[in-house]
C-alpha positions as CSV (number, residue, x, y, z in Angstrom):
1,M,0.2,-0.1,0.4
2,T,0.6,3.7,-0.4
3,E,2.8,5.4,2.3
4,L,0.4,7.0,4.8
5,K,0.1,10.8,4.3
6,E,-0.3,13.0,7.5
7,I,-3.1,15.3,7.2
8,T,-3.1,17.2,10.7
9,S,-1.8,16.9,14.0
10,G,-2.6,18.1,17.4
11,L,-5.7,16.9,17.3
12,Q,-7.5,16.0,20.9
13,F,-8.4,12.2,20.4
14,P,-10.1,12.3,16.8
15,E,-12.6,9.7,16.0
16,G,-15.9,9.8,13.9
17,P,-14.4,10.9,10.3
18,V,-16.8,11.9,7.8
19,A,-15.7,12.9,4.0
20,L,-17.1,16.0,2.8
21,D,-17.1,17.2,-0.9
22,D,-14.7,19.8,-0.5
23,G,-11.5,17.1,0.5
24,G,-12.2,18.0,4.0
25,I,-12.9,15.8,7.0
26,L,-15.4,16.3,9.6
27,L,-14.3,14.2,12.5
28,V,-15.2,14.9,16.5
29,E,-12.3,15.1,18.9
30,L,-13.1,13.4,22.2
31,A,-11.0,15.0,24.7
32,R,-11.9,18.4,23.4
33,G,-15.8,17.8,23.5
34,A,-16.0,19.2,19.9
35,L,-17.2,18.5,16.3
36,S,-14.4,19.7,14.2
37,R,-13.5,20.4,10.5
38,V,-10.1,19.3,9.1
39,H,-9.8,21.1,5.8
40,P,-7.8,19.6,2.6
41,D,-5.0,22.2,3.6
42,G,-4.8,20.6,7.2
43,R,-5.7,23.6,9.0
44,T,-8.8,22.7,11.6
45,E,-11.4,24.2,13.3
46,M,-13.9,24.2,16.0
47,I,-17.6,23.7,14.3
48,A,-19.4,23.2,17.3
49,D,-18.9,22.4,20.9
50,V,-21.1,19.7,21.7
51,G,-19.4,19.4,25.7
52,G,-19.1,15.7,27.1
53,C,-17.2,13.6,25.0
54,P,-18.3,13.1,21.4
55,N,-17.6,9.8,20.3
56,G,-19.1,9.5,16.4
57,A,-20.5,11.5,13.8
58,A,-22.9,10.8,10.2
59,F,-25.0,13.2,8.2
60,G,-28.7,12.5,8.5
61,P,-31.2,13.0,6.3
62,D,-31.6,16.4,7.3
63,G,-28.1,17.4,6.0
64,R,-27.3,17.7,9.9
65,V,-24.7,15.6,11.4
66,Y,-25.6,13.2,14.3
67,V,-23.3,12.6,17.2
68,C,-22.9,9.9,19.7
69,N,-21.7,11.6,22.7
70,N,-20.5,9.6,25.5
71,G,-21.2,11.9,28.5
72,G,-17.3,12.0,29.5
73,Y,-17.4,8.2,29.6
74,F,-13.5,8.3,29.7
75,T,-10.8,10.8,30.9
76,F,-7.5,11.3,29.0
77,S,-3.9,11.4,30.2
78,E,-0.6,10.8,28.7
79,V,1.2,7.9,28.8
80,E,4.9,8.3,27.8
81,G,5.6,6.2,24.9
82,I,2.3,6.1,23.5
83,G,0.1,9.6,24.0
84,N,-3.3,10.5,24.9
85,V,-4.7,7.4,26.4
86,P,-8.4,7.1,27.4
87,S,-9.5,5.6,30.9
88,P,-12.9,4.7,32.6
89,N,-14.4,7.9,34.5
90,P,-15.6,7.3,37.8
91,E,-17.8,10.2,37.8
92,H,-19.6,9.4,34.8
93,K,-23.7,9.9,34.7
94,G,-24.7,8.8,31.0
95,G,-24.6,9.7,27.6
96,L,-26.6,11.1,24.6
97,I,-27.5,11.3,20.5
98,Q,-27.1,15.0,19.7
99,V,-27.5,17.1,16.4
100,V,-25.6,19.7,14.7
101,D,-26.6,22.2,12.5
102,L,-23.1,23.1,10.7
103,A,-24.4,26.3,9.4
104,T,-24.8,27.9,12.9
105,G,-23.1,25.3,15.5
106,D,-26.2,25.0,16.9
107,V,-26.2,21.8,19.1
108,D,-30.2,19.9,20.3
109,A,-30.3,16.6,22.1
110,V,-32.4,14.1,20.2
111,Y,-32.1,11.1,22.4
112,T,-31.0,10.5,26.3
113,E,-32.8,7.1,27.1
114,C,-34.4,4.3,25.4
115,D,-37.1,2.7,27.3
116,G,-36.8,4.6,30.2
117,K,-33.1,3.8,31.2
118,T,-30.8,6.3,30.6
119,L,-28.2,5.7,27.6
120,I,-24.7,4.9,28.7
121,A,-22.2,6.0,26.1
122,P,-23.4,6.1,22.7
123,N,-20.4,5.4,20.3
124,D,-20.7,5.0,16.7
125,I,-23.6,5.2,14.3
126,V,-24.6,4.6,10.9
127,F,-27.8,5.6,8.6
128,D,-30.1,3.7,6.5
129,D,-31.9,4.8,3.3
130,E,-35.0,4.7,5.3
131,G,-33.6,7.7,7.7
132,G,-33.1,5.6,10.7
133,F,-29.9,5.2,12.2
134,Y,-28.5,2.2,14.1
135,F,-26.0,2.7,17.0
136,T,-23.8,1.0,19.7
137,D,-23.7,1.8,23.1
138,H,-20.2,1.3,24.4
139,G,-21.0,1.2,28.2
140,V,-22.6,-1.8,27.8
141,A,-20.6,-4.6,28.9
142,G,-19.8,-7.9,30.6
143,G,-23.1,-9.4,30.0
144,N,-25.7,-6.7,30.6
145,T,-28.8,-7.5,29.4
146,D,-30.9,-5.0,31.0
147,N,-29.5,-2.2,28.7
148,P,-28.9,-2.7,24.8
149,G,-25.6,-2.3,23.2
150,V,-27.2,-2.3,19.4
151,L,-29.9,0.0,19.2
152,Y,-32.0,1.8,16.1
153,A,-34.0,5.1,16.1
154,K,-35.1,7.7,14.0
155,A,-34.1,11.0,13.0
156,D,-36.5,13.2,14.4
157,G,-36.9,12.0,17.8
158,S,-40.0,10.1,17.2
159,H,-38.4,6.5,18.2
160,I,-35.8,4.9,19.7
161,T,-35.6,0.9,20.5
162,G,-33.1,-1.4,21.8
163,L,-31.9,-4.0,19.3
164,A,-29.6,-6.4,20.7
165,Y,-28.5,-7.6,24.5
166,G,-25.9,-9.2,26.1
167,T,-23.0,-7.5,24.0
168,E,-19.5,-6.4,26.0
169,A,-18.7,-3.0,24.5
170,T,-20.1,-2.2,21.2
171,N,-17.8,-0.2,19.1
172,G,-17.8,0.1,15.3
173,I,-21.0,0.3,13.4
174,G,-21.8,-0.7,9.9
175,L,-24.1,-1.7,6.9
176,S,-23.4,-4.0,3.8
177,P,-23.8,-2.6,0.6
178,D,-27.2,-3.8,0.1
179,G,-28.2,-2.7,4.0
180,R,-29.5,-6.6,4.6
181,R,-26.6,-7.0,7.2
182,L,-25.4,-4.9,10.4
183,Y,-21.9,-5.2,11.1
184,V,-20.4,-4.3,15.0
185,A,-17.1,-4.7,16.2
186,T,-16.7,-5.3,20.2
187,T,-13.8,-4.0,21.8
188,H,-12.6,-5.6,25.0
189,D,-12.7,-8.9,23.2
190,G,-12.0,-8.1,20.0
191,K,-14.7,-9.3,18.0
192,L,-16.5,-8.7,14.7
193,L,-20.5,-9.8,14.8
194,A,-22.8,-9.3,12.1
195,W,-26.8,-9.6,12.1
196,D,-29.0,-9.7,9.3
197,I,-31.9,-7.4,9.2
198,V,-35.0,-8.2,8.1
199,A,-36.8,-4.6,8.4
200,P,-35.7,-1.2,8.9
201,G,-34.6,-1.5,13.1
202,E,-35.5,-5.1,12.8
203,I,-32.8,-7.5,13.1
204,V,-32.4,-11.4,13.8
205,A,-30.9,-11.0,17.2
206,G,-32.9,-11.0,21.2
207,V,-31.3,-11.8,23.7
208,A,-31.0,-15.7,25.3
209,P,-31.5,-17.4,28.7
210,D,-27.3,-17.3,28.7
211,G,-27.2,-13.5,27.7
212,S,-26.1,-14.0,23.7
213,H,-27.0,-11.5,21.8
214,G,-27.5,-13.3,18.6
215,G,-24.9,-12.1,16.4
216,Q,-22.9,-13.9,14.2
217,L,-18.9,-14.1,14.7
218,L,-16.9,-13.0,11.5
219,H,-13.8,-12.7,13.0
220,K,-11.6,-12.7,16.4
221,A,-8.8,-10.3,16.6
222,P,-5.4,-11.8,18.2
223,D,-5.7,-12.0,21.9
224,G,-4.6,-8.7,22.9
225,Q,-6.0,-6.7,20.5
226,L,-8.8,-4.5,20.7
227,F,-11.5,-3.3,17.7
228,D,-12.6,0.2,17.5
229,S,-14.7,2.0,15.4
230,L,-15.4,0.8,11.4
231,A,-16.4,1.2,7.8
232,V,-17.7,-0.8,5.1
233,D,-16.4,-0.3,1.8
234,G,-18.0,-1.0,-1.7
235,E,-17.1,-4.5,-1.8
236,G,-18.4,-5.3,1.3
237,W,-15.0,-5.7,3.3
238,V,-15.5,-4.7,6.7
239,N,-12.4,-2.2,7.8
240,V,-12.1,-2.6,11.4
241,A,-9.7,-0.1,13.5
242,T,-7.1,-1.5,15.3
243,I,-5.8,-1.1,18.8
244,V,-2.3,-2.3,20.4
245,N,-1.1,-3.9,16.9
246,G,-2.2,-0.2,15.4
247,G,-3.7,-0.2,12.0
248,I,-6.9,-1.4,10.0
249,T,-8.3,-4.7,9.5
250,S,-10.1,-5.6,6.7
251,V,-12.3,-8.7,6.6
252,S,-13.9,-10.2,3.8
253,P,-17.9,-10.3,3.9
254,E,-18.3,-13.5,5.2
255,G,-14.8,-13.6,7.2
256,E,-13.0,-15.8,5.1
257,E,-10.1,-13.9,4.5
258,V,-8.4,-10.8,6.7
259,I,-5.7,-8.2,6.0
260,H,-4.2,-5.8,8.4
261,T,-2.7,-2.6,7.3
262,P,-0.4,-1.3,9.7
263,V,-0.8,2.9,10.8
264,P,2.4,4.1,12.9
265,D,-0.5,4.6,16.6
266,P,-0.8,2.0,18.9
267,V,-4.4,3.6,19.4
268,V,-6.1,3.7,15.6
269,T,-9.8,4.6,16.0
270,N,-11.6,4.9,12.6
271,I,-11.7,4.8,9.3
272,C,-14.1,7.0,6.6
273,F,-13.9,6.7,2.6
274,G,-13.5,9.7,0.1
275,G,-11.9,11.7,-2.1
276,D,-11.4,10.7,-5.9
277,G,-14.3,7.7,-6.7
278,L,-14.1,6.9,-3.0
279,G,-10.6,5.5,-3.4
280,V,-9.0,7.4,-0.6
281,A,-9.0,5.9,3.3
282,F,-9.0,8.8,5.8
283,I,-7.7,7.2,9.2
284,T,-7.8,8.8,12.7
285,A,-4.4,7.9,15.1
286,S,-6.0,9.4,18.1
287,A,-2.7,8.3,20.5
288,S,-0.7,10.9,18.7
289,G,-3.7,13.1,17.3
290,K,-3.4,12.7,13.9
291,L,-5.7,12.2,10.8
292,Y,-4.2,10.2,8.0
293,S,-5.0,9.5,4.6
294,T,-4.0,6.3,1.9
295,P,-4.9,5.3,-1.2
296,W,-7.5,1.9,-0.6
297,P,-7.5,-0.9,-2.8
298,R,-11.4,-1.0,-2.8
299,R,-13.5,1.8,-3.6
300,G,-15.5,3.3,-0.3
301,L,-19.1,2.4,0.2
302,D,-21.6,5.4,-0.7
303,L,-23.1,6.6,2.4
304,A,-27.0,6.9,2.9
305,Y,-26.7,10.6,3.1
């Protein structure tokens, strides 16, 4: 693969990249509580102060940007030889889904709970063609069957429902090119899971007496490796940001092939596609606070919005 190009540095734990038509990248900075824009020349500006700890972002059907904000689930500290590293925040109270108007910078809360239970730490988000979105709640871990780790909601704030329970620190989320499969990465155990979608906001899942979540295991990272967010490309490969062995782990649609692309950062958190023909990958390297780009061997996937 072509050598990585550093677009910018000095970001405060970047995540949630979204490619813009002008060649820039929209992303969140967890440690800054910000939704920011990185211009093609590397210049960075804050678009909105969303507070808390924003974790993921995506354009919705109304042209606004929907943000998964974990509400300060993490605190950040400098670790010698690594960089900026998150750790659990004992004072954390809960997270939310926000929406940001890029023209004004106005920020509104859309969801703070599901079925009367506070969202713990919303993490990553993907919209379907129907105007709804799937998202993960990273704070659901340890076989917790009371709160869903995978959820679905409508952009207008009228409906939210839990889909999969008994998960372990759900993180990255994405849809197959035909919109019929949902992919989710779980952080601590390094798993890539898949569910069949039977209708918008309905997956073949549920929770069994043993707390299992109904997802199909596509890939398990080597012991000691952690999975973060992900993006599906145009050929249906699931490209998962990988921590410890920093890079992108690309898994073929049915899990038969696995390719690891190294990135010089132990805390690689996300990937998106943009550029000419969606042929460029943009990768957030969060310990070092950098954003990289590189040509990708497969075309990216057109997102719903």
